PDB file of N, CA, C, O and CB in Angstrom:
ATOM      1  N   MET A   1     109.081 113.931 105.247  1.00  0.00           N
ATOM      2  CA  MET A   1     109.843 113.780 104.030  1.00  0.00           C
ATOM      3  C   MET A   1     110.605 115.070 103.767  1.00  0.00           C
ATOM      4  O   MET A   1     110.062 116.168 103.893  1.00  0.00           O
ATOM      5  CB  MET A   1     108.926 113.421 102.841  1.00  0.00           C
ATOM      6  N   ASN A   2     111.846 114.920 103.407  1.00  0.00           N
ATOM      7  CA  ASN A   2     112.664 116.065 103.038  1.00  0.00           C
ATOM      8  C   ASN A   2     112.452 116.326 101.550  1.00  0.00           C
ATOM      9  O   ASN A   2     112.843 115.516 100.710  1.00  0.00           O
ATOM     10  CB  ASN A   2     114.179 115.819 103.367  1.00  0.00           C
ATOM     11  N   TRP A   3     111.840 117.446 101.231  1.00  0.00           N
ATOM     12  CA  TRP A   3     111.483 117.724  99.840  1.00  0.00           C
ATOM     13  C   TRP A   3     112.682 118.105  98.989  1.00  0.00           C
ATOM     14  O   TRP A   3     112.599 118.047  97.762  1.00  0.00           O
ATOM     15  CB  TRP A   3     110.462 118.824  99.785  1.00  0.00           C
ATOM     16  N   ASP A   4     113.789 118.493  99.600  1.00  0.00           N
ATOM     17  CA  ASP A   4     115.018 118.696  98.824  1.00  0.00           C
ATOM     18  C   ASP A   4     115.511 117.349  98.287  1.00  0.00           C
ATOM     19  O   ASP A   4     115.960 117.246  97.145  1.00  0.00           O
ATOM     20  CB  ASP A   4     116.123 119.379  99.697  1.00  0.00           C
ATOM     21  N   VAL A   5     115.419 116.334  99.125  1.00  0.00           N
ATOM     22  CA  VAL A   5     115.787 114.981  98.705  1.00  0.00           C
ATOM     23  C   VAL A   5     114.773 114.474  97.679  1.00  0.00           C
ATOM     24  O   VAL A   5     115.149 113.813  96.711  1.00  0.00           O
ATOM     25  CB  VAL A   5     115.859 114.019  99.929  1.00  0.00           C
ATOM     26  N   ALA A   6     113.505 114.777  97.886  1.00  0.00           N
ATOM     27  CA  ALA A   6     112.462 114.346  96.958  1.00  0.00           C
ATOM     28  C   ALA A   6     112.727 114.880  95.557  1.00  0.00           C
ATOM     29  O   ALA A   6     112.534 114.168  94.571  1.00  0.00           O
ATOM     30  CB  ALA A   6     111.087 114.807  97.446  1.00  0.00           C
ATOM     31  N   GLN A   7     113.164 116.122  95.467  1.00  0.00           N
ATOM     32  CA  GLN A   7     113.463 116.685  94.151  1.00  0.00           C
ATOM     33  C   GLN A   7     114.589 115.906  93.482  1.00  0.00           C
ATOM     34  O   GLN A   7     114.544 115.658  92.277  1.00  0.00           O
ATOM     35  CB  GLN A   7     113.841 118.172  94.271  1.00  0.00           C
ATOM     36  N   GLY A   8     115.584 115.526  94.251  1.00  0.00           N
ATOM     37  CA  GLY A   8     116.697 114.763  93.706  1.00  0.00           C
ATOM     38  C   GLY A   8     116.321 113.351  93.298  1.00  0.00           C
ATOM     39  O   GLY A   8     116.922 112.782  92.387  1.00  0.00           O
ATOM     40  N   ASN A   9     115.336 112.791  93.964  1.00  0.00           N
ATOM     41  CA  ASN A   9     114.889 111.422  93.685  1.00  0.00           C
ATOM     42  C   ASN A   9     113.531 111.393  92.986  1.00  0.00           C
ATOM     43  O   ASN A   9     112.817 110.393  93.065  1.00  0.00           O
ATOM     44  CB  ASN A   9     114.817 110.621  94.981  1.00  0.00           C
ATOM     45  N   TRP A  10     113.175 112.462  92.315  1.00  0.00           N
ATOM     46  CA  TRP A  10     111.829 112.589  91.761  1.00  0.00           C
ATOM     47  C   TRP A  10     111.490 111.466  90.797  1.00  0.00           C
ATOM     48  O   TRP A  10     110.353 110.994  90.780  1.00  0.00           O
ATOM     49  CB  TRP A  10     111.683 113.916  91.062  1.00  0.00           C
ATOM     50  N   LYS A  11     112.449 111.028  89.995  1.00  0.00           N
ATOM     51  CA  LYS A  11     112.154 109.961  89.037  1.00  0.00           C
ATOM     52  C   LYS A  11     111.694 108.691  89.751  1.00  0.00           C
ATOM     53  O   LYS A  11     110.801 107.995  89.268  1.00  0.00           O
ATOM     54  CB  LYS A  11     113.389 109.663  88.175  1.00  0.00           C
ATOM     55  N   GLN A  12     112.299 108.392  90.894  1.00  0.00           N
ATOM     56  CA  GLN A  12     111.905 107.213  91.653  1.00  0.00           C
ATOM     57  C   GLN A  12     110.560 107.427  92.351  1.00  0.00           C
ATOM     58  O   GLN A  12     109.770 106.491  92.474  1.00  0.00           O
ATOM     59  CB  GLN A  12     112.982 106.861  92.680  1.00  0.00           C
ATOM     60  N   LEU A  13     110.303 108.641  92.801  1.00  0.00           N
ATOM     61  CA  LEU A  13     109.063 108.926  93.528  1.00  0.00           C
ATOM     62  C   LEU A  13     107.848 109.045  92.617  1.00  0.00           C
ATOM     63  O   LEU A  13     106.717 108.867  93.071  1.00  0.00           O
ATOM     64  CB  LEU A  13     109.217 110.197  94.318  1.00  0.00           C
ATOM     65  N   LYS A  14     108.063 109.339  91.354  1.00  0.00           N
ATOM     66  CA  LYS A  14     106.936 109.532  90.434  1.00  0.00           C
ATOM     67  C   LYS A  14     105.983 108.343  90.443  1.00  0.00           C
ATOM     68  O   LYS A  14     104.766 108.522  90.411  1.00  0.00           O
ATOM     69  CB  LYS A  14     107.448 109.768  89.017  1.00  0.00           C
ATOM     70  N   GLY A  15     106.527 107.137  90.488  1.00  0.00           N
ATOM     71  CA  GLY A  15     105.678 105.943  90.495  1.00  0.00           C
ATOM     72  C   GLY A  15     104.792 105.881  91.719  1.00  0.00           C
ATOM     73  O   GLY A  15     103.618 105.521  91.625  1.00  0.00           O
ATOM     74  N   LYS A  16     105.348 106.229  92.869  1.00  0.00           N
ATOM     75  CA  LYS A  16     104.562 106.222  94.103  1.00  0.00           C
ATOM     76  C   LYS A  16     103.487 107.301  94.071  1.00  0.00           C
ATOM     77  O   LYS A  16     102.371 107.094  94.548  1.00  0.00           O
ATOM     78  CB  LYS A  16     105.473 106.421  95.320  1.00  0.00           C
ATOM     79  N   VAL A  17     103.833 108.453  93.507  1.00  0.00           N
ATOM     80  CA  VAL A  17     102.855 109.542  93.389  1.00  0.00           C
ATOM     81  C   VAL A  17     101.722 109.098  92.462  1.00  0.00           C
ATOM     82  O   VAL A  17     100.548 109.327  92.752  1.00  0.00           O
ATOM     83  CB  VAL A  17     103.531 110.851  92.853  1.00  0.00           C
ATOM     84  N   LYS A  18     102.078 108.470  91.358  1.00  0.00           N
ATOM     85  CA  LYS A  18     101.086 108.015  90.383  1.00  0.00           C
ATOM     86  C   LYS A  18     100.171 106.942  90.980  1.00  0.00           C
ATOM     87  O   LYS A  18      98.985 106.886  90.654  1.00  0.00           O
ATOM     88  CB  LYS A  18     101.786 107.472  89.129  1.00  0.00           C
ATOM     89  N   GLN A  19     100.726 106.084  91.861  1.00  0.00           N
ATOM     90  CA  GLN A  19      99.892 105.078  92.524  1.00  0.00           C
ATOM     91  C   GLN A  19      98.854 105.741  93.416  1.00  0.00           C
ATOM     92  O   GLN A  19      97.698 105.319  93.452  1.00  0.00           O
ATOM     93  CB  GLN A  19     100.759 104.115  93.349  1.00  0.00           C
ATOM     94  N   LYS A  20      99.260 106.763  94.125  1.00  0.00           N
ATOM     95  CA  LYS A  20      98.365 107.442  95.067  1.00  0.00           C
ATOM     96  C   LYS A  20      97.346 108.308  94.342  1.00  0.00           C
ATOM     97  O   LYS A  20      96.162 108.304  94.681  1.00  0.00           O
ATOM     98  CB  LYS A  20      99.171 108.297  96.044  1.00  0.00           C
ATOM     99  N   TRP A  21      97.809 109.049  93.344  1.00  0.00           N
ATOM    100  CA  TRP A  21      96.947 109.989  92.617  1.00  0.00           C
ATOM    101  C   TRP A  21      96.989 109.662  91.131  1.00  0.00           C
ATOM    102  O   TRP A  21      97.701 110.311  90.365  1.00  0.00           O
ATOM    103  CB  TRP A  21      97.388 111.465  92.866  1.00  0.00           C
ATOM    104  N   ALA A  22      96.230 108.658  90.729  1.00  0.00           N
ATOM    105  CA  ALA A  22      96.257 108.153  89.357  1.00  0.00           C
ATOM    106  C   ALA A  22      95.778 109.179  88.331  1.00  0.00           C
ATOM    107  O   ALA A  22      96.108 109.063  87.151  1.00  0.00           O
ATOM    108  CB  ALA A  22      95.409 106.910  89.256  1.00  0.00           C
ATOM    109  N   GLN A  23      95.014 110.169  88.754  1.00  0.00           N
ATOM    110  CA  GLN A  23      94.510 111.169  87.817  1.00  0.00           C
ATOM    111  C   GLN A  23      95.569 112.201  87.421  1.00  0.00           C
ATOM    112  O   GLN A  23      95.341 113.007  86.519  1.00  0.00           O
ATOM    113  CB  GLN A  23      93.319 111.874  88.420  1.00  0.00           C
ATOM    114  N   LEU A  24      96.711 112.180  88.082  1.00  0.00           N
ATOM    115  CA  LEU A  24      97.790 113.086  87.689  1.00  0.00           C
ATOM    116  C   LEU A  24      98.422 112.563  86.405  1.00  0.00           C
ATOM    117  O   LEU A  24      98.723 111.375  86.289  1.00  0.00           O
ATOM    118  CB  LEU A  24      98.860 113.220  88.823  1.00  0.00           C
ATOM    119  N   THR A  25      98.617 113.454  85.450  1.00  0.00           N
ATOM    120  CA  THR A  25      99.182 113.069  84.168  1.00  0.00           C
ATOM    121  C   THR A  25     100.708 113.090  84.224  1.00  0.00           C
ATOM    122  O   THR A  25     101.304 113.596  85.175  1.00  0.00           O
ATOM    123  CB  THR A  25      98.674 113.999  83.060  1.00  0.00           C
ATOM    124  N   ASP A  26     101.318 112.537  83.196  1.00  0.00           N
ATOM    125  CA  ASP A  26     102.776 112.592  83.101  1.00  0.00           C
ATOM    126  C   ASP A  26     103.246 114.044  83.018  1.00  0.00           C
ATOM    127  O   ASP A  26     104.291 114.394  83.567  1.00  0.00           O
ATOM    128  CB  ASP A  26     103.273 111.793  81.873  1.00  0.00           C
ATOM    129  N   ASP A  27     102.474 114.885  82.333  1.00  0.00           N
ATOM    130  CA  ASP A  27     102.798 116.318  82.274  1.00  0.00           C
ATOM    131  C   ASP A  27     102.742 116.945  83.663  1.00  0.00           C
ATOM    132  O   ASP A  27     103.586 117.768  84.016  1.00  0.00           O
ATOM    133  CB  ASP A  27     101.832 117.053  81.323  1.00  0.00           C
ATOM    134  N   ASP A  28     101.736 116.548  84.449  1.00  0.00           N
ATOM    135  CA  ASP A  28     101.644 117.042  85.833  1.00  0.00           C
ATOM    136  C   ASP A  28     102.894 116.666  86.612  1.00  0.00           C
ATOM    137  O   ASP A  28     103.476 117.499  87.308  1.00  0.00           O
ATOM    138  CB  ASP A  28     100.389 116.476  86.538  1.00  0.00           C
ATOM    139  N   LEU A  29     103.305 115.407  86.493  1.00  0.00           N
ATOM    140  CA  LEU A  29     104.464 114.927  87.233  1.00  0.00           C
ATOM    141  C   LEU A  29     105.741 115.639  86.797  1.00  0.00           C
ATOM    142  O   LEU A  29     106.625 115.896  87.613  1.00  0.00           O
ATOM    143  CB  LEU A  29     104.617 113.425  87.052  1.00  0.00           C
ATOM    144  N   THR A  30     105.831 115.953  85.515  1.00  0.00           N
ATOM    145  CA  THR A  30     106.983 116.701  85.017  1.00  0.00           C
ATOM    146  C   THR A  30     106.979 118.114  85.578  1.00  0.00           C
ATOM    147  O   THR A  30     108.029 118.637  85.953  1.00  0.00           O
ATOM    148  CB  THR A  30     106.985 116.737  83.481  1.00  0.00           C
ATOM    149  N   THR A  31     105.812 118.730  85.638  1.00  0.00           N
ATOM    150  CA  THR A  31     105.686 120.088  86.163  1.00  0.00           C
ATOM    151  C   THR A  31     106.001 120.133  87.653  1.00  0.00           C
ATOM    152  O   THR A  31     106.650 121.067  88.122  1.00  0.00           O
ATOM    153  CB  THR A  31     104.279 120.629  85.907  1.00  0.00           C
ATOM    154  N   ILE A  32     105.548 119.139  88.390  1.00  0.00           N
ATOM    155  CA  ILE A  32     105.741 119.101  89.846  1.00  0.00           C
ATOM    156  C   ILE A  32     107.216 119.037  90.201  1.00  0.00           C
ATOM    157  O   ILE A  32     107.664 119.761  91.091  1.00  0.00           O
ATOM    158  CB  ILE A  32     105.007 117.901  90.455  1.00  0.00           C
ATOM    159  N   GLU A  33     107.981 118.190  89.526  1.00  0.00           N
ATOM    160  CA  GLU A  33     109.422 118.040  89.725  1.00  0.00           C
ATOM    161  C   GLU A  33     109.840 117.978  91.192  1.00  0.00           C
ATOM    162  O   GLU A  33     110.872 118.538  91.565  1.00  0.00           O
ATOM    163  CB  GLU A  33     110.134 119.171  89.059  1.00  0.00           C
ATOM    164  N   GLY A  34     109.054 117.307  92.021  1.00  0.00           N
ATOM    165  CA  GLY A  34     109.428 117.124  93.419  1.00  0.00           C
ATOM    166  C   GLY A  34     109.131 118.307  94.324  1.00  0.00           C
ATOM    167  O   GLY A  34     109.612 118.355  95.456  1.00  0.00           O
ATOM    168  N   ARG A  35     108.358 119.250  93.849  1.00  0.00           N
ATOM    169  CA  ARG A  35     108.018 120.419  94.678  1.00  0.00           C
ATOM    170  C   ARG A  35     106.670 120.178  95.359  1.00  0.00           C
ATOM    171  O   ARG A  35     105.657 119.949  94.699  1.00  0.00           O
ATOM    172  CB  ARG A  35     107.973 121.729  93.815  1.00  0.00           C
ATOM    173  N   ARG A  36     106.680 120.235  96.659  1.00  0.00           N
ATOM    174  CA  ARG A  36     105.492 119.935  97.464  1.00  0.00           C
ATOM    175  C   ARG A  36     104.319 120.853  97.127  1.00  0.00           C
ATOM    176  O   ARG A  36     103.189 120.384  96.988  1.00  0.00           O
ATOM    177  CB  ARG A  36     105.823 120.052  98.945  1.00  0.00           C
ATOM    178  N   ASP A  37     104.574 122.149  96.994  1.00  0.00           N
ATOM    179  CA  ASP A  37     103.491 123.089  96.700  1.00  0.00           C
ATOM    180  C   ASP A  37     102.853 122.799  95.346  1.00  0.00           C
ATOM    181  O   ASP A  37     101.643 122.952  95.181  1.00  0.00           O
ATOM    182  CB  ASP A  37     104.012 124.525  96.734  1.00  0.00           C
ATOM    183  N   GLN A  38     103.663 122.382  94.381  1.00  0.00           N
ATOM    184  CA  GLN A  38     103.130 122.024  93.069  1.00  0.00           C
ATOM    185  C   GLN A  38     102.282 120.759  93.151  1.00  0.00           C
ATOM    186  O   GLN A  38     101.242 120.668  92.499  1.00  0.00           O
ATOM    187  CB  GLN A  38     104.270 121.832  92.063  1.00  0.00           C
ATOM    188  N   LEU A  39     102.716 119.786  93.944  1.00  0.00           N
ATOM    189  CA  LEU A  39     101.954 118.555  94.118  1.00  0.00           C
ATOM    190  C   LEU A  39     100.599 118.860  94.747  1.00  0.00           C
ATOM    191  O   LEU A  39      99.573 118.350  94.296  1.00  0.00           O
ATOM    192  CB  LEU A  39     102.735 117.549  94.986  1.00  0.00           C
ATOM    193  N   ILE A  40     100.595 119.686  95.779  1.00  0.00           N
ATOM    194  CA  ILE A  40      99.338 120.050  96.438  1.00  0.00           C
ATOM    195  C   ILE A  40      98.403 120.732  95.444  1.00  0.00           C
ATOM    196  O   ILE A  40      97.214 120.418  95.385  1.00  0.00           O
ATOM    197  CB  ILE A  40      99.603 120.976  97.651  1.00  0.00           C
ATOM    198  N   GLY A  41      98.938 121.656  94.673  1.00  0.00           N
ATOM    199  CA  GLY A  41      98.119 122.367  93.688  1.00  0.00           C
ATOM    200  C   GLY A  41      97.529 121.446  92.645  1.00  0.00           C
ATOM    201  O   GLY A  41      96.362 121.588  92.279  1.00  0.00           O
ATOM    202  N   ARG A  42      98.326 120.495  92.157  1.00  0.00           N
ATOM    203  CA  ARG A  42      97.825 119.568  91.138  1.00  0.00           C
ATOM    204  C   ARG A  42      96.797 118.601  91.708  1.00  0.00           C
ATOM    205  O   ARG A  42      95.816 118.279  91.038  1.00  0.00           O
ATOM    206  CB  ARG A  42      98.978 118.787  90.524  1.00  0.00           C
ATOM    207  N   VAL A  43      97.006 118.138  92.929  1.00  0.00           N
ATOM    208  CA  VAL A  43      96.008 117.269  93.572  1.00  0.00           C
ATOM    209  C   VAL A  43      94.702 118.036  93.732  1.00  0.00           C
ATOM    210  O   VAL A  43      93.625 117.511  93.451  1.00  0.00           O
ATOM    211  CB  VAL A  43      96.517 116.756  94.958  1.00  0.00           C
ATOM    212  N   GLN A  44      94.804 119.263  94.180  1.00  0.00           N
ATOM    213  CA  GLN A  44      93.630 120.111  94.362  1.00  0.00           C
ATOM    214  C   GLN A  44      92.888 120.280  93.030  1.00  0.00           C
ATOM    215  O   GLN A  44      91.664 120.165  92.974  1.00  0.00           O
ATOM    216  CB  GLN A  44      94.040 121.492  94.935  1.00  0.00           C
ATOM    217  N   GLU A  45      93.625 120.546  91.988  1.00  0.00           N
ATOM    218  CA  GLU A  45      93.036 120.783  90.666  1.00  0.00           C
ATOM    219  C   GLU A  45      92.415 119.529  90.070  1.00  0.00           C
ATOM    220  O   GLU A  45      91.267 119.555  89.627  1.00  0.00           O
ATOM    221  CB  GLU A  45      94.086 121.321  89.720  1.00  0.00           C
ATOM    222  N   ARG A  46      93.157 118.442  90.058  1.00  0.00           N
ATOM    223  CA  ARG A  46      92.683 117.211  89.403  1.00  0.00           C
ATOM    224  C   ARG A  46      91.549 116.523  90.155  1.00  0.00           C
ATOM    225  O   ARG A  46      90.685 115.896  89.542  1.00  0.00           O
ATOM    226  CB  ARG A  46      93.829 116.244  89.248  1.00  0.00           C
ATOM    227  N   TYR A  47      91.552 116.639  91.472  1.00  0.00           N
ATOM    228  CA  TYR A  47      90.544 115.936  92.264  1.00  0.00           C
ATOM    229  C   TYR A  47      89.434 116.835  92.765  1.00  0.00           C
ATOM    230  O   TYR A  47      88.488 116.361  93.394  1.00  0.00           O
ATOM    231  CB  TYR A  47      91.192 115.269  93.425  1.00  0.00           C
ATOM    232  N   GLY A  48      89.537 118.127  92.495  1.00  0.00           N
ATOM    233  CA  GLY A  48      88.474 119.052  92.880  1.00  0.00           C
ATOM    234  C   GLY A  48      88.274 119.152  94.376  1.00  0.00           C
ATOM    235  O   GLY A  48      87.145 119.238  94.859  1.00  0.00           O
ATOM    236  N   VAL A  49      89.378 119.141  95.109  1.00  0.00           N
ATOM    237  CA  VAL A  49      89.292 119.242  96.568  1.00  0.00           C
ATOM    238  C   VAL A  49      89.851 120.595  97.013  1.00  0.00           C
ATOM    239  O   VAL A  49      90.584 121.259  96.280  1.00  0.00           O
ATOM    240  CB  VAL A  49      90.065 118.070  97.257  1.00  0.00           C
ATOM    241  N   ALA A  50      89.486 120.976  98.224  1.00  0.00           N
ATOM    242  CA  ALA A  50      89.988 122.223  98.792  1.00  0.00           C
ATOM    243  C   ALA A  50      91.474 122.086  99.097  1.00  0.00           C
ATOM    244  O   ALA A  50      91.992 120.977  99.224  1.00  0.00           O
ATOM    245  CB  ALA A  50      89.203 122.602 100.070  1.00  0.00           C
ATOM    246  N   LYS A  51      92.145 123.209  99.213  1.00  0.00           N
ATOM    247  CA  LYS A  51      93.579 123.210  99.488  1.00  0.00           C
ATOM    248  C   LYS A  51      93.900 122.458 100.775  1.00  0.00           C
ATOM    249  O   LYS A  51      94.875 121.709 100.830  1.00  0.00           O
ATOM    250  CB  LYS A  51      94.099 124.641  99.577  1.00  0.00           C
ATOM    251  N   ASP A  52      93.080 122.655 101.813  1.00  0.00           N
ATOM    252  CA  ASP A  52      93.307 121.959 103.083  1.00  0.00           C
ATOM    253  C   ASP A  52      93.265 120.437 102.902  1.00  0.00           C
ATOM    254  O   ASP A  52      94.075 119.712 103.480  1.00  0.00           O
ATOM    255  CB  ASP A  52      92.260 122.393 104.120  1.00  0.00           C
ATOM    256  N   GLU A  53      92.320 119.970 102.102  1.00  0.00           N
ATOM    257  CA  GLU A  53      92.186 118.535 101.856  1.00  0.00           C
ATOM    258  C   GLU A  53      93.380 118.019 101.057  1.00  0.00           C
ATOM    259  O   GLU A  53      93.902 116.946 101.357  1.00  0.00           O
ATOM    260  CB  GLU A  53      90.870 118.233 101.109  1.00  0.00           C
ATOM    261  N   ALA A  54      93.813 118.760 100.055  1.00  0.00           N
ATOM    262  CA  ALA A  54      94.978 118.360  99.261  1.00  0.00           C
ATOM    263  C   ALA A  54      96.222 118.306 100.143  1.00  0.00           C
ATOM    264  O   ALA A  54      97.028 117.384 100.022  1.00  0.00           O
ATOM    265  CB  ALA A  54      95.198 119.336  98.080  1.00  0.00           C
ATOM    266  N   GLU A  55      96.380 119.284 101.024  1.00  0.00           N
ATOM    267  CA  GLU A  55      97.517 119.285 101.950  1.00  0.00           C
ATOM    268  C   GLU A  55      97.464 118.082 102.882  1.00  0.00           C
ATOM    269  O   GLU A  55      98.497 117.481 103.175  1.00  0.00           O
ATOM    270  CB  GLU A  55      97.542 120.581 102.768  1.00  0.00           C
ATOM    271  N   ARG A  56      96.276 117.727 103.348  1.00  0.00           N
ATOM    272  CA  ARG A  56      96.117 116.570 104.226  1.00  0.00           C
ATOM    273  C   ARG A  56      96.511 115.283 103.498  1.00  0.00           C
ATOM    274  O   ARG A  56      97.207 114.432 104.052  1.00  0.00           O
ATOM    275  CB  ARG A  56      94.664 116.474 104.732  1.00  0.00           C
ATOM    276  N   GLN A  57      96.059 115.157 102.257  1.00  0.00           N
ATOM    277  CA  GLN A  57      96.389 113.964 101.478  1.00  0.00           C
ATOM    278  C   GLN A  57      97.897 113.841 101.266  1.00  0.00           C
ATOM    279  O   GLN A  57      98.461 112.755 101.395  1.00  0.00           O
ATOM    280  CB  GLN A  57      95.669 113.997 100.125  1.00  0.00           C
ATOM    281  N   VAL A  58      98.541 114.954 100.943  1.00  0.00           N
ATOM    282  CA  VAL A  58      99.988 114.932 100.729  1.00  0.00           C
ATOM    283  C   VAL A  58     100.709 114.623 102.034  1.00  0.00           C
ATOM    284  O   VAL A  58     101.677 113.863 102.043  1.00  0.00           O
ATOM    285  CB  VAL A  58     100.475 116.277 100.153  1.00  0.00           C
ATOM    286  N   ARG A  59     100.246 115.204 103.129  1.00  0.00           N
ATOM    287  CA  ARG A  59     100.852 114.949 104.445  1.00  0.00           C
ATOM    288  C   ARG A  59     100.722 113.458 104.794  1.00  0.00           C
ATOM    289  O   ARG A  59     101.682 112.850 105.265  1.00  0.00           O
ATOM    290  CB  ARG A  59     100.175 115.833 105.549  1.00  0.00           C
ATOM    291  N   ASP A  60      99.546 112.872 104.566  1.00  0.00           N
ATOM    292  CA  ASP A  60      99.346 111.441 104.838  1.00  0.00           C
ATOM    293  C   ASP A  60     100.261 110.597 103.959  1.00  0.00           C
ATOM    294  O   ASP A  60     100.836 109.614 104.426  1.00  0.00           O
ATOM    295  CB  ASP A  60      97.872 111.043 104.606  1.00  0.00           C
ATOM    296  N   TRP A  61     100.398 110.971 102.700  1.00  0.00           N
ATOM    297  CA  TRP A  61     101.258 110.243 101.766  1.00  0.00           C
ATOM    298  C   TRP A  61     102.717 110.339 102.214  1.00  0.00           C
ATOM    299  O   TRP A  61     103.457 109.359 102.129  1.00  0.00           O
ATOM    300  CB  TRP A  61     101.095 110.796 100.327  1.00  0.00           C
ATOM    301  N   GLU A  62     103.128 111.507 102.686  1.00  0.00           N
ATOM    302  CA  GLU A  62     104.497 111.689 103.168  1.00  0.00           C
ATOM    303  C   GLU A  62     104.815 110.723 104.300  1.00  0.00           C
ATOM    304  O   GLU A  62     105.908 110.160 104.358  1.00  0.00           O
ATOM    305  CB  GLU A  62     104.712 113.129 103.634  1.00  0.00           C
ATOM    306  N   ARG A  63     103.866 110.537 105.188  1.00  0.00           N
ATOM    307  CA  ARG A  63     104.065 109.646 106.337  1.00  0.00           C
ATOM    308  C   ARG A  63     104.251 108.198 105.897  1.00  0.00           C
ATOM    309  O   ARG A  63     104.997 107.444 106.522  1.00  0.00           O
ATOM    310  CB  ARG A  63     102.879 109.746 107.299  1.00  0.00           C
ATOM    311  N   MET A  64     103.574 107.816 104.826  1.00  0.00           N
ATOM    312  CA  MET A  64     103.630 106.428 104.359  1.00  0.00           C
ATOM    313  C   MET A  64     104.839 106.188 103.457  1.00  0.00           C
ATOM    314  O   MET A  64     105.201 105.038 103.207  1.00  0.00           O
ATOM    315  CB  MET A  64     102.345 106.069 103.610  1.00  0.00           C
ATOM    316  N   THR A  65     105.459 107.241 102.973  1.00  0.00           N
ATOM    317  CA  THR A  65     106.566 107.096 102.026  1.00  0.00           C
ATOM    318  C   THR A  65     107.897 107.059 102.717  1.00  0.00           C
ATOM    319  O   THR A  65     108.931 106.941 102.060  1.00  0.00           O
ATOM    320  CB  THR A  65     106.554 108.213 101.025  1.00  0.00           C
TER     321      THR A  65
END
């Protein structure tokens, strides 16, 4: 996934992100604004997983999107 494009299409992607990570709040999604590092950090924080695990989840999600 090209994250520059993701930032431009963030409003459309928010729904897909919310489906995958339902514990992310609307405030989280606003803060992330299509930035991959922010998404990884929020997944790590909300789900209590290590950074490596959060990166793996985001990488898997990227492949499916």
